[in-house]
N, C-alpha and C positions, 0 to 999 in steps of 0.2 A: 694466099691474094687473099686480099677483102674481099667479102661482099659487094655487089653493087648497091646503092643504096643504104647500105648501114650507118645509122647516126654514127655521128664521129664527134668527139669532146671539142669545144672551142680551147684554146690557147691562151690561157692569162696569166697573168702574173699571181703567186701566192696572196700578194699585198694587194690592194683596189689602193686605187690615188687618193680617194679620199683619205682611208687610214694613212696613207702615207705622210698626206700634208696635217693632219690633226697630230702625227704622232711627232710629227717634227714642231709644230705652233707647240706641242704639250712638252718637248724639254727646253723651248725656249722661258717657256713661263716658267721653270722649275729651274732655271738657269743663275735667278740671282740668290739660289740657298746654296749652292754650291761654294764650302768655305773657302777666303781667299788665302793665302800663303801665312800674310799677319795671321790669320783665326788658324788655319791651319797648328802652327806652334803655341796659338794660345791653348788649340785643344791637347797637344800632344803638353804640353807642360802642366796640363789640369790632370791626363791623365796618369803622366808619374809624378803629380802628388797623392792619387790616388790607392794607385800601386804603395807607396809611403804608408798611407794609413792603413790599406789592409793586412799590411805586416804587423802593426800595430795590434790590430784587432785579432789577429792568428798570436801572436804575443801573448794578449793579454787570456787568451783559452788554453795558454796551456799548463800542465797541473807545477810544474815548479815555480811558477811564477810567485814569486813575494809581493809586501807590501811596496821596498825600497825598489824594486823594479817598475811594479805601475807605478810609483812617483818619477822615476828616470822617465818613461815614456811618457807622462802629461808630460809633465816640464819640456820636453824636446819636440811635444805636439805645440805648446805653446810658443815654441821659438818661431815654427812655423805659420803660428795662428793664433794670433795672439788676441783674436777676439775672441777661440776656445779657454780662456782662464775662468769664463762666469762659469763652468764648471769644473775646468779639470785643475783649478787650484787647489794647495791643502785651503785654503782657509776661503774657497766659496759658498755660498749658500745651499748649495746639495747634500756639505759633509755634513752628518750630525753630528758626530765627537771630533772636531778638527785636533784639537792637543794632543787625542791618542793615537790617532794616526800619523801626524807626525813624529809623535815620540818615538811611535812604534818604527820607524824610517828609519831615526837616527839609531836606535838603538841598534837596528841592521846594519849602517853605516859607521855603524864605533865610533858615533857622534855626541856621546851622552853629555857633555860636557857641557854640550850647547844648547841643553833644554831650560825650557825657562820655569816656572816653580807651576807652572798650571798643568807644564808636558807631565813633570817630574810626581806632581798630583796622579796624575790620570792613569799612570803603568808602575801605582806604590806595590801593586798585588802581584807584581812581573820581575822585585827584586828576590837576589838571591840571595840565601844569609851569607852573612861573612864567617869568611874562613875565621878559625882558631888559631895564633900563633904559636908556633912553638915555643915559652919562653928559658928549656932548657937549653947550655947551650955548651958544649966542653970547654971555647974559647971566646971572648970577645969577638966582635965582628969589626972589620974593615973602615973604615972611612968610607971607602968604593961599597960595600956588603950592605954597610946602613941607609945609603939613600936608595941603593936599587932597593933593598925591603922597604923604603919608604914608599919609593915608586910605583911600585906593588902591593901595596897596601891601599893605596892612594886609590888604584887602578879596581880593587877590587870592593872600596865601598859604590862605585856606580854599576857594579857588574849584573846583569839581569838574564833570568832565563834563553835559551835560545828562542824569538821570538818568527819564526819564521810557519812555525803550526796558524798563527794566525794568518788566514788566508783574506784575500781581498777580493772585496762586494764584485768588483766589476770581473775578475775571473770569472766566477763564478757564475755571474749573470752572461757572462759573454757565451758560456758554453751550452748552458741551459737556452737559449736565445736560437742555441746552434739547431740541438735538438727538435729543440719545436719546432723548424721551421724542415729538418728534415722529416719528421715523423707528419706532419699535417700538409702533406700532397693532396694531389687534387684527388685522390681516390678514395680522400678521407673528410672529403666536405663534410660528409653526412654526421661524423660524428658527436657527439652532446657537449659541449664548455664541462658535463660531471667527469664524461669518460675520459675526454683527456686529460682533463687533470691529474685525474688518477695512473695514466699514464705514463705521464712524465713524472708523476711522484716515484713511482716501483723503477723509470730511470736512473732516476737521479742517485736514488735509495738501494741501484743493484748489488751493494755490496754488502748487504744486509739477505738478501734471499736468494734461491737457485732456485731450479729446477725440486727437487726434494721435498722443498717447501710448498710449492703447487700440488705436485702429486697428494701433500697431507689433507691438504683444503679441500682436495677437490673427493676425500675420501671420506671426510667426515661429515 
């Protein structure tokens, strides 16, 4: 039994009426900020486009991405966004050597016959030496064999080295930006620009050094 005269806790709601009124007024104030059905559809379409562009960004970071792959990706982006041609087109102002870039993509695409004179001159050092044809034949070639041989000789005249070793700049830049974003987190805000540059330099060239090299430097 409770003691006589003991103080009692007054029964009241968890939220005061004034708080409920202000909360309902606040909901009405932000109601106009809620997107409509049409705006929801526009947001969904925008998110879909952003997902597609993100897939392009991830593809640019792949190790095996060639200049031809980059050109195809950029062409697809320009189909969706024509305004991107100012920077993604093969002849845009940001391209330092347009003839060389186009020539490399045509070599990888095996369409060297469509190269212009300037493009041919830009990749002159990448030509393979012509193959020496064996003139000694036990018997004369037939008409079909001569035609096939002439076609092969014309193809050899436009042969180039495998240009897949020429890496696209966007490939390395996208990967480097991802590394930098991962390395420069909230706990490393006090890192000086000089130290951060050295760390990123070591990260990019990690194939040229290992723990053994670090140990040698520490002991010298």
